N, C-alpha and C positions, 0 to 999 in steps of 0.2 A: 442589834446584837456585835458584841465587840468580835474581831475576827479571831481572837486564839481560841474562842470556843467554838468556831466552825473549823480552825486548823488550816486559816490562811497565813501564809507567812510571806511579807513582801520583798523576800530573797528569790522567792520560785517567781518572780514577774519580771517582766522586761524591763529593764533601768529606762528606756525610752519611752514605756508606755508610763511608768512612775513619772518622769519627767513630762510629760504633756499633761498629765492629772494636775500635776504641780503648776504648771504655767497658769492653766486654764483659772485655777483658783485663785492663785496669785492677782490675776486680773479681772479677778471680781466676780468670776463667771462661779457656775455650780458644774462640776467634772465628776463621774466616776466611771471605773470600769464596770462593765455592765455584759448581761447575756453568758455565752458559753465557756468563756475565760472562767468567769467566777462559779459557774457548776464545775469546770474540771478542776479548778484546785479545791473545792469541797469533797470533788471525790476523791482525789490525790493524783490524780495523771496531768501530765505538764500539757498546757494549753498550746495549740499550733499559733494561735494570734490572740490578739487584745483589742477587743473593741470599746471606746467609750463613747459616753453620752454626754452632753452638755446642755445647758439651755442658753448658749451662745449661737449664735446663726451661723450660718455658712462662712457668710463673709467676714463674720468677726472672728471666726478662727482662721480664715485664710492671713486674717490681718495680723493676727496673733505669732503666726508662724513661719509669714512671710514668703521667700520662694522655697522653702521646704514643704510648703501645704498646697493643695490643688484640688477644686471644686468639680467633683465629677456625678455624674447621673442626672437623669431628667424625670424618671419614676419616683426615686428617693435622691434629695440632694444630699450628697456625704459629703466630708472632707478627708482625702489622703494626706497623711503628713509624712514625710519620708524622711528617712536617715540611713543614709547609705541605702542596703539590701532589705531592709527593715520599714515596713509599711503599716502603718497605724490607721485605722478608720472611726474618724468621728463622725458622729450622727447628733443631729438637734432632736431635744425632745419632741414627739409629735402629739397632737391634740386629738381628741375623740372624733373618731371618723364618721359616728352619727350624728354630731353636732355640724351642721353644714351653714346656717344662715349668715350669709353675707362673706362667702365663700367661692371664689371666683375659680372656672372650670381651668385657670393657669396655675392653682395651687391643690384642686383635688379635683378627680375626674375618675368617672368607672368606663369599665368596658362593657359589652352586650351580654358578657355572662355573670356581668355584678365585679367581677376583679378590678382592684383598685389600680388604674392606669397611672395616675397619677396622685403621690400624697406629702405636697409641702406646707401643710399645715401646722406650727410649732405651737407647742402650748408647754405645761408644766410638767415633773418629774410624777405627778401622781394622774396627770391624762396620759402619759406615754406609757406607765406599767400595764394600763389597762389594752393598749394595743400590741401586748408580746403577746406570741402565741402560745406559750405554756410557762405553768408556774416555776418550771426549774430553770427558764431563761430570762425570768423575771426578778434576778436579784441585781442590786446595784452594791457595787463595794468603792468606798471613800477611801484610798490609800494613803491620804494623810494622816486622816485620825483614825484610820484603822478599824472602821466600822461598818458592818453590813446592814444596808436595808431591805427589809424581807415586807413585803407589802401584800402577798398573796399566799404566804405557807411555803415558797419555794423549798425551804432549805428541809422541812419536814419532808416534803414529797420526793425531795432527791437521796434522802437516806432510806426511804421506802421502795425507791425506784419504781416510782408511778410517773407517768407520763399524763399530766392533766392540764386541759384545755381552758384557756382563760376566755370565759364567754360561749358562745353556741360553738361547736366544731365545726358545724354547717357552714357557718355564717363565715368564721377564719379560714377555714377551706376556700369557700369562694372569692374570700377578699384578695388571696394568696395562695394559688394550689400549690405552688412549692413547698407549703407547709406540710403537706401529704408525704413529701422526699424525706423532710426531716423528722416525721414520725416513725420511718421505716429506718432510718439511718441511729435514729435515736435507740430504738429497739433492736437494732442489729448491734449496734457497737458497747452501749452503756446494759442493755440488757432490760431498760425498761419496758412497762407495761401500761399498754393504752387502753382506757375502756371498751369494752366491744363496741358500742354504740358508735363509736369514733370510728372504729377500725372499718365497719360494716359501711359507713361514709365513705371511708377512703375508696372502697372498693365499687362504691357507685357513684364518685364524683371525678374518678380518675381521668374520664374524656377532659375535665379542666386543662388538664397539664398541656393540650394540645393548641391551649393558646398563649402558651409560656413562650415568650422569645426562645429562639434554639440557642443562642449565646447565653442566653442564663442558664438554660439546661445543661450548657456545657461544664459551668462551676459547679452547678450540683452533682453531677456526675463524677466531676472527681472528689468530690468530699463524701460520698456515698461509697467509691472503691478505692481511696487510697488513705481510709482509716485504721485500717488495720483488719476489720470486718467485711470485706470485699463479697465473698462469697456467704455468708450468713445475709448480707444485704439484698444479695442477688435472688435470692431464696423467697425472701420476703416480697421483695417487688415481683418474683412470678405468683407467688402466693394470691397478692390481692389485686393483680392485673395492671399494675404499673411499668412493668419492663416493655410494654410493647409500644408503650407511647416514647420510649427513649430509643429502644433499637427494634423498629417493628420487623425490618427483613431477618435480622436475627432471631426473633421471637417464632415466627414462623418454622424455623429450623430445629428448633429444640426437641429435644425427644426426652420426654419424663424417664428417668431413671438413669438415662444413659450420661456419660459425662462426655463432654467433647471440647470443642478449643475453648469455648467462653468459661466453663465450669474449670478446667484445669488452669487457664489464665488466671481466674480470680485466686483460685488455692494459691498458685505460685505468686501472686501479688501479694496477699496476706503471709504468707512465708518471708518475704522480703524484707516486708514492714517489721516482722517479730526479729529477724535478726538486722536490722537497722541498715538496710540497704539500700539505693537509692529505686525508684520508680518512675517510670517515666506515661505520661499518658499515651503517647504514641503506640506504645506497645499493647496496652491494653486494647486500645480501638482496633490495632491488627489484628489482633486477634478474635475480637466481638464482631468484626465483620467479614472474619475469613472464610464463613460456611457461605453466607450470599455470594461471595465472590468466586469459590470454586463452583458453587451451582450455575452461575452465570456464563461464566467461563464454559464449563460442558454444556451447557443448551446451545452456543454460539460454535463451539465446535461439532456438534452434531449436526449443526446447518452447515457445515462446511468450511467454517471460516480455519484459518490456520492456527496453531497453539500460541504462538506469538502475539497474534494479534489478539486471539479470543482472552486471554490474561489480560492484557492492557484494557482493552476495553472493560471488562468486567472490573479492573482494579478503579479505573477511573468512574465508572458508572454508581461504583460504590460509595466511594467518596461523596460522590455528587448529590445522589440519593438520601443519603445519610446527614446531609448538610441541613437537610429540612426538618431533620427533629432535632437535632445536637448538633450544635454549630460545629466544624471542625475546621480550626484555622489555617490558614493556607501554610505557616510554618510547620503546622504537626501533619497535615498532609503530606508533604514531603518526606518527611521523616516514615511517615504508614510506607508509602510508596518503596523508599529505600529499605526497610524492613523485609518487605516482600521480593523484590527484586533481588537482594543479597543472598538471601534464603534459597532462593532457586539457584542460584551459582554455587551453593555449598551444596546442593544436591547433585550437581552437575559433576563436580571436580574436576575440572579444566585444570592441568597441573600448573597450566602457567596463569592463573589465576589464583591458586591457593595464599602466597606470599602476600598477592595485594588484599586479598578478602581478609585475611588475619589483620593486616596493615590498617582496615577502614572502620571509620569510627564507628560505624553503624554493626559492625560485627557481631560486638555483643548479644546486642538484641536481635539480630538476626539469628544469633546461635541459640539463644534461647527459644524462640519460635521454632527454628527446628526442633528442638527436643522437646515442643510440646505434641509436635505434628505424629513425631516419632510414638508418642504415650499414648494418640489416639489412632495408632496404627495406619498412620497414612506414608510415613515414610520409613524406608528399610532401617532396621537396629543398626546394620552396620555402618551404614553414612553418619549416621550420631556418633557412635564407638570412634569412628576414622578422628573425626574432627575434635572430640574432645581429647584424643592421646595426641594431634600433631599440637595441640596447644601445650602438652605438657614437658614432649622430647624437647633433646638438646638439636643445634642447628645440622649437627649433622644426620641426626638420624631422622629428623624432618627431613632433610633432602633425600634420604633414602625411600623414605615413605611417601613421598611425591612423585619420584622416579617409579615407585613401582605400581602406584595408583595410574598413571599416565600412560602404562601398559594398560591396563584395564578399558581408562578412557578411549584410548585408539582404538581397541577392540568392538566398542559398544560404537561406533563412530563407523565402521564397516560398513557398506551400501548394502542392501538386500540382493542375496544371488538370484538368477534365475528367474529375473522378472521378464513376462514375455512384454509388456508394456511399460515405458518407465512413468512416471510419478510426476507430472509438471509440477506438482505443488508442493514436493519436498525438496531436501538440500541433499546433495552427493559430495561426502567430504572427501573421500577418496579416489585420487586420480589413477592409480596404477592397477587397481583391481576393479573399476567398475566394468560392468559388462556391456552397459552404453556409452559408449566413449563421446559421443556428440561430434558436431563439427569444430573442428582444429582448427587454428590461425595457420595456413601455411598447409592443409591437410588436402586431401583430394577427396571430393564429394562423391558417394558410389550412386546417389539418385534419393536415397534412402534415409537421409539425415545422418548418416557416418559418414567419418570420414578416419584418414589417416594417424598415428599418433605422432603427435610431434616428438622432435628427436631429443636427448635429455637436455643440452644446452637450451631448448628453447623452455622450458619448463621453469615454473616458479624458483627461487631460491637458487638458479644455476649459477652463472657467472656472475661474481661481484661487480657492481657498477663502481666507478671510480670518477672521480674529478670533485671539480670545488662545487659548493652548496649554490653558486652562480650558474655554475656550467650545468649542473642538475636540472636547475629550474628553469634555463632556457632551453634545454631539451624535451621538459615536460611541455613548456609553452609551444615548442614545435609541432610536437604532436599533437596537441590538443588543436592547431590552430590549421592543422591540415598539412605538416611537414612530412616529410619519408620518415619511414619508421627507424631509419638508423639515426635518428636525431638531427637529420638535417633540414635547412629552412624552410624549404620547397619555394615553390615560384610566387609572384606576388599575389596572384589570383586565390590560389588555396589556402592564403594565410589571409584575404581579406573575405570578397563574397562566397567563396565557398566555405569557410571555416566558420562564418557567422551561421550559414545555413544547415551545416552540420551542427554545431551547437546548438540550434534551437531544435531539432530534429532530437537531437537526445536529449534535451532538455525534457521534450514531450514523453521521451519513450522511458523516462525515469519515472515518469508520476504513474506508470503501468506496473512498476514491479521492481524490486531490488536488483541493483544493476543492468537495470533492461538499456540504458543508453551509455554505457561505462566505453570508452575507448580501449581496444584490446589490440596490443603490439603481439609481436613474434616471440616476445619471452614472457608473457602477461599469460596467468591462469584465472585470472577474472571472469566471471560470467556474464551474459546477456543474456536478453528476454530471446525465447526459441521462435526468432523469426528470422528471414532470409537475412544476410548480413549487409547486402545492400540497401535494406530499408533505412538502415541508420547510416549510410553514408560512409563506412569504415574503409578509406583506401590510401594509398600511400601516393606521393607528389609523382602524378603522370603514370601510375601503374593501374594495371586493372583491380578491381575491387576485389578483395579479400575473404575469405571466408571467415566467421568467427564462431571459436568455438563456445558450444553451448552445453551445459551442465544440468544435467537432471537433479533435482533434490529428494532426497529421503524423507521419510516421513519421520517427524522424533517423536520421542514421548512426550509426558504433559511436564517431566520434572527435567527433560534435556531440551528445553527450548532456546535456540540461538537468542533471541530477544535479552534474555538475562544473563 
């Protein structure tokens, strides 16, 4: 069929794709644009990528394009031809899978469930077409002669919006279970209908997806949810029982009829695609895995874990567990963790971190994540509105907003008053108003763990240190090696044997808790673990051991975790 009759114009095709077809044909090979790109051109949508089929072997294709070509894949050997940022996929015609006489296991092999593990038996275009999944994807376009080769009536099915399987659907789904996901994608994105019998097979054979590599499923998930019909795709995946093989932990927490984070995220993704805005996989995965993270963190906190520890463990466990089903690349996992962590900072609204958060390259994704949590009533709407406004105002008004929120932030960090017993598992941020003063350096112990308040100049932020960087470093080294608290060098013994012993004890102490083995000077307000000061050997040169201030920690809310 002439391309004009199908509505295909070469101006809608990538120049590099036209170049590859031309080069292969000039070298004496057959070469055609094939599959989804031809289907999209007939429908009238712009193809995202262009695939090319040829009778040239992968080695011959690589030779034709030299350093621009690279052979990849073991299951299906194909060639990636790269031109700058554009990558074209060139595949060799496959032979009929049913004819295996004289074919070695290195060329074709099956798994225990019947899926093809390796398929590198090459054939003709007539054999290749019957290996295609659906008639709509079985069209070959000769861009040089501008002709379409339609062996299976694919053009008619495209116009009728019918998804017709080539061969028995059960056999096709068994050979490659990913084809079930493609049916869902075409049905959601293009509005194509598949015969009811095939859809019933999808529901029955969904378990075959568990035999597909997690890395390959990651690529399919991107195609499913970044095509502009993510929400409709999600509904069909849930309807036919395939979603649980992609996000099993999220699936167990989805409540029918209730729009949570997954639903809101997919709707947001579709809106951004329609508006031509970029979408990043990390944001989608962060939203998809959030409910399991939240549930696991709550379980850990109920078991007595601190909130910062619970969130950290829950986030890392969610990524590790999800990786068994849909692989999450390391670079993607780092971005997901950034989104979660920065969004906690946005909720906290520490005035010292506002500008740093605004300048963070992950801010926009974390901000969008915060908005979605607000929509599902997990975050106070006032917090989201504040971050929206702080981006819109000028610098002076922004400083005023930060100063105002700083007052609120300071009030929120006030310790609980009237506690009869101190909480050893939380943080007390306020020095001057705490009922439990602890044991201060230089204070007088009353026998009950309480001591006198330090003088104002002893407190952190008092007298400003002076001197060169080298001098300051020498003082720090002297203090850590057993020198006197005023920065003196101390005697030889305290700098050698005594200093080493104290360092060793302090190192062990740090493993017992944050700040457990830190050295405290007369002007230091940092905290150590609630143990006798002499256990850590905190002494001055030739002086008696001094008491070390112990600060109690107050329990934070979920969204006020100091870890974030």
